[in-house]
C-alpha positions, 0 to 999 in steps of 0.5 A: 728488795736488795736485788731490785735495788741492784738491778735498778742501780745497774740499769741506771749505770749502764744507761748513763754509760750509753748516753755519755758515749752517744753525747761524746760521739756526737760532739766529736763528729762536729769537730773539724779534722784538725781538731779531731787530730789535735784531740787524739794526739793530746790524749794518745800518750801515756795511757798506761801511766794514767791507770797506775794510780787506780791500780795502786788504789785497787791493790791497796784495797785488796791488801788492806781488806785481807788484813782487816776484814772486820773493817770492810765497810770502812775500807770499802767506803774509803776505796770508793771515795778514793775512786771518786777523788781520782775520777774528779782529779782526772776530769779536772786535768782533762778539762784543762787539757781540752781548754788548752787545745782551744776546742769549741766550748760546745765540745767541752760542755758535751764532754763534761756532760758525758763525764757527769752522767757517768759519775751520776751512774756510778753514784747510783750504782753505789747507792743501790749497793748500799741499799741492797746490803742493808736489806 
């Protein structure tokens, strides 16, 4: 039962990644050349800096897990909650940036749909992992 849940969860996760990518690519293709350039310029800087909070979260998770293995379920739950909060904050900030660029609302909706699909896939994968750990 556990391995079947994980296979379904992983399948759903990868399906959402692929669907999200296709939706965003189709929306990007509908933009004008000027809009594409503005979009790429807006998100090109500081890519490495945007990953620092996630790296800190992972390092904290690893360090705390080593020191308190008896609390691994709680630590893992807090870690995943932190990841989801980080993702939600990032999506909110990026959505605000997209709106400032004055891109067509259809593009922003498609981008948000793509992000929602990925979040859904992550939650499905987490649920599958939880179910698998209980079997």
